N, C-alpha and C positions, 0 to 999 in steps of 0.2 A: 466488354466488346458489344455494339450494335447489335454486330449480326452473330452472335457466338451461340443463338439460340439452338443452332443444329448439333450444338455440344453438350446439351442437357438432353437429361433423364428422361424428362416425358415427351421430348421429339423423337430420343432414341425408340422409346415405348409405343409413338405412333406410326412410325415407319415398319416396326415389327407388326403391328397389327394391321398395317393397309398389306403388305407383303401379304401375310398369312390370308386374307381375305381374298388376295389375287390368289392365291395357289389352295383356295378350301374346295375348288370340284376337281382337282389334281387325282388320280390314280392313288397315290400314296395315302392323301388323308381320309379319299372315302373310300379307301381298302381298309382303313383304320374305323371307318363308321361303321364297315359290313362287318368286320372282325367282334367290332362291342355288340354289333344285333346278334351275331349265332351265339355271341357269350349269355344275352337274357334270353335267347331259345331254352338254348342247354339249362338254364340255372331256373325256366319253369317249370310245373309239372302241370299234365292234364291227360286225362285218360282217352285214348283212343276210341271211335265206334267199333262198337262189337260186333256191330253186323255186316261190317266191312272183312271179306276173305280173299286170300290170294291164291292164286296156284299157278306155281313155277314153272317156264320152260328151263328146269336147270340142267345140268351137263348130266345128270343122271339118265334122264328122260329122254335125251339124242342121245346118248351110251345106247342105252336100250330098244326106243323107236325108230332109230335112222339117223344120218345126217341131216341137217336144216340146208334146206328148208322142208317140211316135211310135204308129205302129199295130205291135199285137203280134206282127204276122207275120215285122216285123223281126228280133226277138229271137228269134219262135221258129228262123228262118233260121242266126242266129249260135250259138244252140245246137247245131243240128243239126251245124253247120262244128266247132264245138270238140267235141263227142261223135265225131265221126268221128274227127279228127284224136288221140283216145286222151286229151282233157283228164284228168287224175286227180279234181280237184274243180272245179266252176265256183258261185261265189259270188256271189251280185248282191245289190248294194246298193237296186235300183229297188224302188219297194214295188207291190203289184198288190192294193190292197184292194178294188176293185171291178171288174164286169165293163166289159169295151167293148164298147160297141153302138154301128154305125154305122147312117147313116140309114138306114132301110127294112129292118133286118132284121128286125123285127117285122112289116113284112107278107107277107115270105116266110115266117116261122112261119106266119101266119093261113092261107098258099096251101097250104102242106103241107097242116095242120088241114082246111081245107076238103075237100080234095082226097079225102080220106077220107068226104065224104057224099055229092055228086051234081056234074055238072057244070055245072049253073045256076048251084048254091053258088060254083065255081072262076071262073064268068065275073063272077060278083057282089063275088064280092074283088079278082079283078084288077081290074075295073074303076074301083075305089076307089084301087088301089095306084098307078094312073096317075096320078093328082093328087100323091101323095105318093112316091113314088120318086123319088130324085134323080137317076137315070140311065137311058138307055134300053137297061136292059141285056136278058138272053136271057128273063126272064121277060115282060117285055112284048111281046117280039113272038110270044109264045103266045097272048098274048088272044086270044080268038075263035074257038080252036082248036074242031073237033070233037069229038066224043064220041069219035071213035075214034082221036084223038090225044093222049087224058088222060094215057096212058103217058107217051109223051114229055117231056110239058110238066111233070109230076110230078118227073120223071128232072133235068129242070133246074132246078127249083126248090129240089132238093136240092143241084146243084151249087152254086147260088148263097146258099145257105144253108152248106153249106161254107165257101166262101169267104169268106164275111161274117162268118162265127165265129172271130173272131181267137184268144179264149181258148182254145178249144179246140184250135187250131194248135198254141199256143205250149205246153198241158197235153200236148199229146204229144210233143213235142219234149221238154221235160222229162223223161215219162216213157220216151223212147226214151234221153234220156243216160244215165237213171239215177244222174248224180251231181252234180245241182242241190240249191244249199241258197238258200231266200229268207232276207228277215228283216222281223221280226214289230217292233211297236211298242207298248210297253206305257205306261200312263198312270201318272205314280212319284206316289206316294203310300200312306198310311196310307188300305185301305177304310175306311168307315162303316157297312157291312151285310155283306150277304152277294151272291154275284153273280146277276143275275137269271135266267140259265142257265149249263149248262155249256157248256164250252167244246165245241168240234167235237173229232172224235176224230182228227183230222188236226194238230190242237194239241196236245194231251195225249200223244199218243205221242211227244213230245218232251222233256217231264219227266224230270226225273231224279229219282234216287233223296234221301231227307233224311240229316241229317247222320249220319255214321262215325265220329263223334268230336269231340273237341273242346271249346270252350267254347260250352255251348247256350244263356248269354246271348245272343250276340251272334247278331242273325239278317242274311241279305241285305237290301237295300233294297226296301223293299213297294209294290204298284203295286196300284191299284185296278180300272184296264180295260185291254184289252188293242184290238191293233188287229192283224188278220192278212189273210194274202190272200183271196182269193177260195177257193172250194172246189176246183175242178177243178185249180187250180196246187197249190193246199197238198197236195190227194192225191197230186201227182203226183211232186213234188220228194220228195228222199231225206229232208230235216229242214228244219226251221225256226229261228232263233234272233236272238234279240233282239239290235237295235241301235241301243239306247237311251246313250248317254253324258250324265253327270253332267258339268256346270263346275263348274270349281274357284272356290274366293272370289273371284277377279279375271277369273272367265269364261274359263280357259283349260282346255284338256283335257287331263289328265294321266293320268289313270286311267281302265280300264275295269272295270263291275262285271260282272264272269264270270258270275254268277250272280243271277236276280231272283225274289225271292221275289210269287208272285201267290195269297194266300188262303193255302189250306193245299200250293201246291208250287211247286216250285222249279222256273226255265228258263234255261237257258244262255245264252250270248252268242252272236252268230252269230259271229264270232272263234274261240270254242271248239268251236263245231258244224264249222266248217271243218276246225282243228287234227284235231280227231277223225274225221272222214272222212280225211283226207291218211291217217291211220294205220291204215283200216279199222276204225276202232271207231267206237260209236253210243251214244247217251245212256245206256247201259246203263253204259259202262265209264266215267262220269264221277262221280269221287266226290267231296262236298264234307265238308270239315272246318270245322264255323261256326264263324269266328273267329281262323282262320289260313290258311285256302287252298281249294285243288282241286289235285285228281291226276287226269290224263289218262292210262292206262294207267302206264309207268313215270314219265312228266312228273310234277313236284310245283310248283306254280304260287304261290310265295306271295303274301297279300294282305292288306289292314287289316284290321281286325274285319269291315266290311261284306263283305266278299268282292269287294276290289275291288283290282285289279291295276294296280302303275306301271308303263304301260306304258314299253317303252325305245322311243324313238324314234331313227331312224337319219340321224343329219347326211350331207348329200351330200358328195362326195369328189371333187374333182378334176375341179371343176365338172359333176359327174353325178348327177343325183338316186338317190336311195338305191334307190327302185323306178322302171324305166324304166316311161310309162306309154302303152302304142300306142294308135294311135286307131282308135276304133270302126269308122270307116269303110274305113279300108287296112286291117281284118284281111277285114270286110265283102266286100269287093270284090277280095281274093285279093290286097293290092298287099302285104302281107304274110304267109308262108305260116302257115298253121293248124300245122303242123308241129312249129311255133316252141313252141307249149303241148302238146305232148306228155308227157303223167306231171308235169304244172305245177298249181299251184293257181292258178288264172285268176279274178281278182276284176273284176267288170265294176260301172263305177259312171258317174254324173257326174261332171264335172270342169269343163263349159262355165260361163263365166259367169252368173248368173242361173238354172240348174238348180240346187235346192237348195242345202243352206249351208253355208260352210265353218266351220272352228273353229279357234282361235289355240291352239298346239301350241308346246313346248319348243325346236323346230327350225324352225318357220312359222308366219307371221302368218295364214295363211289355207288350212288342209288340207281338201281333200275328204273326207269321207266313206268312199270308196273306198280311198284311200292311207292314212287313218287304222286302217281295218282290215288294211293289207295290213301297219301297225307290230305292230298288236295280234296278227297269225295267226305273223308272224314271231317275236317275243319271246314265246308260247306254245311254239312247237316248238322254239326253241332254249332255252328258260327264260333266254332274257334279258329280266330287268324288275328294278326295283327294289325293297327290303324295306325298308318302317318296324317293326323289329324290336319283340317285345313288350315285350322288355326297354327299348326306346327312350324311351319315356313317363317312366321313372322314370332314362333318363341325362340325358333335357334338364334335368328338373327336380332334379337332382343337380348339374349346370351351373350352371344356375339359380341354386341356394344358395350355391353356390361364389363365384361373382362375386360377389354381393349380400353373402357376408363377405368378401372384398376389400376392397369398397367402405365399408364399417361398420369393419372393424376394420383393417385395415393400410394403406390408400392413406391416411389421415388421419395416418400416423405418418411418411408420407414426406415428402422432400423434394421440391419441383416437379419438378426433371430426373429424379429416381429414378423418382418416379412415374410421368413420363411414358412412359420408358424398359419398365418392368415391364408398363404399359397394354396397349403397343403389342407385346409380345413376347406378353402373352396374346391378345388380339386376332389375331395373326398365327396363333399355333399353336391356335385356335378355327377359322377359317377352314380353315388346313390341314389336320386332321383332318376337317373337312368334305367337302374335294374330298374326300382320298384315300381316305374311306369311298366314295365315292358313283363312281369312277372305277375303283378297285380292286374292290372289294368288292361294289358294289351296294344299300350299306343307307343309307339316308337317314336321317340325325338329327337334328331341326331344332334349331338353334344359334344362327340370326338374332336370337334373342331374346334370350338370354343376350349377345351381341355387343353388339345395341343397347342392352342395360343397362349393360353396360361403358363405351361410348362415350358415351351419355348421364349415365350417373352420373358419369364422369370431369371432363367439361365441366362437371356443374350444383357439382360441388364444386371444380373451380377456378375458377370464378365465384363463388361464394360466398367462396371463400378472399381473390380479387382487389377484393369489392368490402369484404367487411369489415376488408381490409388498407389499401386505398385511405382508408376513413372512420376508422382509427387512424392514418394517416398525416398526414392532414390536422389531426387534433386533435395527433398528435404535434407537426408542424412550425409549431403554431400556438404550441404549450409551449415548443418548443425557440427560435424565434425568439425569442420576449422575453429567454428564458434568455442565449442568444448576445446578444443589444445589452444585456443586461446587464453581461454578464461584459466587455465592448468595454468599455463604459465605464469598469468598474473596472480594468483594466490600461491604459486610456488615464489616468486617474488615479494611477495607479503608474508613467509613464512610458514603461510596457513597449507602443510604439507598435505595432508589429509583430505582438503577440500581440494587440492590439486591432483592427488589420484584420482579420486574420484571423477573427474572431469576427464583425466587421459584415458581411464576404462572405457569411455565411451567413444573414444578413438578408433577408428581399424586404424590396427597394426600397419607400420610403413617403417624404410628405412628413417625418414626423417625423424619421426615417433620416437624410434630408437633413442636417439640424442637426448630426446626429453626425457626419458622415462630412465634411462641411464644416469641423468646429474639427479631425479628426485632420489636413484636409489642411492645416491651418494650423500643427498640430505638427510635422510632417514638414518643412513649410517652414522652422521656427524652428530645427531640430535638422540645416537645409542638407542636407537628402535630398529633392531635389529631385523624382529619377524616382519615388522613393514617391508625393508629392504629388500627382505628374503621374496616376499609376495610379487612386491615387485620386479625381480630379477627371474624369477619364476616364470612372470606374463612374458616378458621379455624371449627368454629361452624357447616357448613354444611356438616363438615364429622363427627367429635366427641362434639359435643355441649357439653359435659360431664368431657372434658379435663380440667383440675387443676380446675384453679378459673376464666374460658374465661369467664361465664357467667357474673358475678361481674365485669369483667376485660371491656367488651363490653358494658354493661351498661354502667360506667361510661364514655366510650371511646365518645360515643355517645353525652354523656349530655354535654363531654366538646367541642366536634365538633361544635355544635349547637351555643354554649355562647362565646365560646374562641375566639379571633382576634390574629391570632400568631404575635406576634411583632421579632424586630430583635434580632441576637444572640450574641449582643454588651453590655446585658445587660440593667440596668438603669429602670428609671420609665416607667412603662406600665399604660396606662390609659384603662384598659381592665380591666374587674373584672369576678371573678370567682365563681361560686355558693359554699354557705359556706355549711359546713358539720351544721346543726343544726337550729336553730329560727337565724330570722336576718333577714333585710330587704337585696335586690338582689339589687347593684347598676348593671346598664347598663350601657355596655362599651361604650366607645366613639372613635370617631376617628375627630382629630382635635374639630370643634364646634357640628361636629354632634353625635348626638346617634344613635348607632347602636340596631333596630331590629329584623332581624331574616337574615337569608342568602337566596338569590334566585336563587342562580346556579354558575355554573363555566364561565367566560370568555375567550378570548383569552389569556391575560394574565394575569388570578389570579380570585381571588372568587370576587361574586357580592354580597353586600350585600343593603339592603332595609335601609334607613338611615331618620333621622327627624331633619331638626334644628329647636332646642327648643326654639329660639328666635321670629323665625318668623312663624314658624309652617309649613315648607315646607318641602314635603314628598318627596327623592332625592332617586338614586340610587348611590350605592357608589360601585366605581370598586377601587379593591385592589390588589395588587403583595407584596410579601414576598423579595423582589430586595436580599437582602444577604441570603438567603438559596435558592435563583434558581441559582445565580451567583458568579462567584473566583470573587476574593479582586481587580486583574486587572481588571477586564469587569466588574464590578459594577458603576463606574464614568459614563462609556459610555453611559450603560445601563439606569442610572436615567436619563441622557440627554436627551436620548429618549424616555424616559417615559412623561415625561415632557412637552416634547415637542409637543407633541400629545396634551396635554392639552391647549397647548397654540396654536397651529395650528387648533383644533377645534372649541378652544373658541373665533377666530378669526370670526368664520360663522356665521351667524345669520339669517336663512332662516328656512323658516314655512315645510320644508322636510327634515331639518338637526336636529338632536337631541342637545339639548342645555346643553352648560358645563357651571356650575355654580360655582365650585370653586377642586383648587388641592392642595396637601400637603401632607405631611410626618413626618410618628411618628414612630420612632426608626426603621429605614430603612423600615417600611413598608408604600407603595407609597399608597395614593389613588387618585380617582379624583371622585366629586362631579356630577352628572348630572340629565338631567331631566327623570322622572320615566316615559315608556314609560306604554300603555296597547294594549293589542295583543301579537304577536311574530312575528319571523322573517319569513322572504317566504319560509322556507327549507323547511317544510312540503307539499307547495303546489306544490313543483317538481315531486311529486311522479305521476305514470301514474293515479293512482286510485283516485287522490285528485286534478287533477288542476281545475284552476279558471276556469270562461268562459274568452272568448278572447278578449271582452269587458273592463273586470275587468285588466288581465295584461295588457295590452294595456297603460290602464289608470295609472297601478302603474308604468312601467317601464317610462313612459310617464314624472311623475311628479319628479321621480328619475333621470332623466336625466337633468329637470329645477334646481335640487339644484346641479347636480354635473358641471350645467354650470357657476351656481352663484360661485361655492368652485373655479373652475379652473380661472375664473375670479380675485380671492382672492388668487390665484398661490398658489392652495392648490390641487393636486393629491392621490386620496384617496389611489389608488396602489393595494386596496385588495377587488375590488366590487365584491358579490356573493349574493344569494340570503339570506345565513345567519346573511349577515350584512346591510339589509334594514328590517326595522320591518313595521309591518301593521298591523291593528286594522281592522276586517270585518264589526264591529257595526260601527261605524264611518268613514270608509272610508281614514282612516289616512295613511301616507307614510312618514316615519321618515328614512334616512342612519344615520347610526350609527359607530360606532368602526372604526376611522380613525387613526388605531394603528399602522397601518406601513408607513402613511402621512409622506410625507416631501415640505418643501419649495422649489418650482422650483427655487426660486431666490435668495436659500441660500449660500453662500458659502460652508455651508457642504455637499451639494448633490453631491450622489457618482455615476459615472456610475459603469457597473460592479457587480451590487448586485441584485441577483432575489430575491424578498419577495412577498411576499400573497400566494395564493392556485393554482397551478398547472393548473387546469383545466379550469379556467377561466382568466389565463396570455393571455395577447398579445403576437403576435412572437417575437416584439422589448424585452418586458419587458424578454421575456425567453432568449434573446440572449445577456443580459444583458445591453443592449443599453442604454443612456439618455431615460427617458420618457416622454409626458406629459401626457394633460388631454386627447388625442385621444386614447392613451392605457384604460382606465377609460372607455371610451364608448363601446372599444372593450368587455370587461370583462362585460358591462350592457348589453349588443349584446347577449352573450352566456348567460345570466341569463334569457332573454327575451324568447329563443331560448329553453331552457331546462322548462321556466314555460309555454310553448304552447304545447309542447308533451311530458314531463316526461322523454326526454334524455339528455344527454350533445349532442353538434356537434361533440367532440371531444373523443373519447376514446381508449384505448390503455391495453396492458397486463402489461404494464410495464412503470416507467415513461420516460424513453428514447423514447422508443415507444408514448406513449402522448407528450411527446413534438414535434418528429416530425411532427405527422399530424399537431397539432397546426403550425408549423411553414411551412409546405410545401404542404398541402391540402384542398380539398374544406368539410367545414361539411358536414353529411350527410344530403341526401333530406329531411328536415321537413315534405314535403307533405306526405312521404312515410310514416311517422310514425302519422300523422295528417291529415286527408283530408278535416279536415273545417279551415285548416288556407290558406285564400285566397292568392293568386298571387301575389297583391301588399305585401303582407308582406313578404313574400317569397324576393321578388326582395328587399325589403328595408335589410332584413337578410343580402342578398348577398352581398350589398354594405359594411354595418354596420360591417360585419368580412372577409372583404378584408384584403389579408395581407400586402398591403403596406396603413400605415397611411394616407398618402393624397389622398388616392381613399374614404377612410369612409368619415364620418360627420367628420367635424373640430369643431363643439362646441356642446354644452350639447342643447344649447334652437336650433340646426339645427336640432338635431337627434331626438327631442321631436316634433319639430314640424312634421319632414318628415315622423314621425311612425303615429303620429294624422292623417296625412293623408292617409297613406296608409291604416288605417284600418276605413277609414271613419268617423273621430274623431272629428266631430264638434261637436256631442255630450258629447265628453267625456271631465270632468272637467279637470280644468289646474289648480287648487291649492287645498288643503285640507281644508275640511268645519269643523274640530275639530280636536284637538291635548290633546295631554294629556292622563292622565289618574291612575290608583295606581295599576295594574295588576304581570306583568311579563316584566321584562327586560331581552334581549336575549344577 
């Protein structure tokens, strides 16, 4: 069709690629990218900076020191403890945005102010304070003091003011320590105008200079307002840094903005300021390259275009956390010696439940800010971070386009198996590249969208093919069913009943077909082919057991198929008996001088029966073939000659490992051979992977078979169809018999023809496939194929078609058996290599040589060379 391209596989692949491209920024696919990122983080392994220490305001600390928030003199004491211990840097994640005013503090201020006016004013203010001061402190005791005692009263007021002004105490501690940094919190978002007033100087002194180069078009994340500590503390500390975190698309924290833009100023993160202070550097030493990264002294921190660092989150090791968090209370009370923190970067923050918020990170579902800060500081100081390179975007889109091209141009041309293998290979390659780059190079390339495109595209294309194929199959089956029915009727009309039956079996059962099958079964009955009539009736009964008189017909056909042996079509006397209706003795059918007991099975050339010679009581197997019904008149003479030549050939052989032939004859075109009845079965079941015999048993069987073939070859007999199905074996007596010389030829006979391919293709030798004149070495090649199959459960040569199979036998080496069954010894592998050589002159030349070499390869001194028992009365194959 002119516009039928939209139904093609390539167009379908193009549509899938476009849909996935449009969805590439969707929450689903981007979340998938982040999950892969997290797996890459967890898969990598780096050691955290050992100079970072964490003091946690945990549940135990709050339980012992009082409910949160604490009085700031507690923080002041902790700062003094760490300052005395010579901590290198102290970083708080606790916010101090407002003054802390205790009850009554404002009245202390009023009393101090009044003390500068008059004693009467002091008494008036103090009287008002009595009703409002929460506790009976020293100032109340001083109420009513005389004018002479005013100085003492004022001193007490000043002492009370100093005790209640915890902000000043904390600021004094910060100033004494001279190494404390506090957080600021910005409001993210583009400002809509200009600020109401300039930021105070203690904030702006932390601003850093503008870009020193880089991509000027890329700016840090903008902010519109900022929350900073009270002035007393902000002035006392050595620096401020922002503590903002920007959640990823799935709400997790994976990166940290090292710099934020506030109008025309740039402010570093608290982690950056702590890292700078630990290196004795300040804001002036922090340089930014817009769109590329940040430098701190000699440290270069690569970022994304918004100056966000992909923090390296260190995973726990051996059950221990990456950063050990000591309890605030233990340090505060001296249980943990403060000297532990000498020259350390000490980070103080809340980890207690209900105090502050936690964040999801690649290594934790709930990480407190103080620990997130620890990971960020360690990442900066050790240059441990992940990089999304500037070329990453082009690489990601390039991979996406390559996958799209594969789905559009390549996959539609591949078969299902090859397509699945290549798709799986590409998928594994992308995943390996992703994880190798992250774990070894610290590079994050987003390849999950191409992976998703590959999987979705492959599944979609296979699904489309399946649906289209199923529809076509339904149409084809409908057309094929009618064609097969018409062909069946045509073959039936020509008297070719077997071919008609083959065609009818391909047609789904229906009421109209039941009439056709019924007539076919009657035709089989008229030709006295009762077993085939039974098969047709049984097939019909599976669809409708009540159809006409099918139950009666099926029962009668079954009875006749078990008791009647088919005679020729030429009429005349027959020595078979049919069970008569009513009373009377039943005469068992006869073949020659043998009385037929029952059917044993189907052989290569006909039905096999259990028979008995009534004169001497010998039980035999009788192999039959209704030659006149299987071959045309012009072929019949040649076929008869071939059939009896089999009997003649095998009858000349007398060996303990070759089945014995007793007699041959013909009854009204029904030819038969009476032979030794064997116990056990053929070797075909022992070629299955789950039913293999022990290797020493297999070697013994094949070696004895080779002995038998060596004997036959000396008698100028070539079997031509050696395979497991033609080798009988009884487990109980360990007896081996070669049977069915059905296509054997006398190599010294003038009737030997070249150019004739007979036998089973999988076991044929290269020269047999080529139609060349063959000798016993061809049988030995077939025997080595049988040995190979019985050792590992697979054929050495396999192909999807007869042509491919024949090509492999003639030209390729067999599959490495050691890769299938590692119990096969190297000596047996070497034996098989020679035994299956393409050149007959390289192979073993005689059966005896073959057997001896095999026993030697298997260490066969203990292997039997002759059978210990023979005969039996069970099954013949």
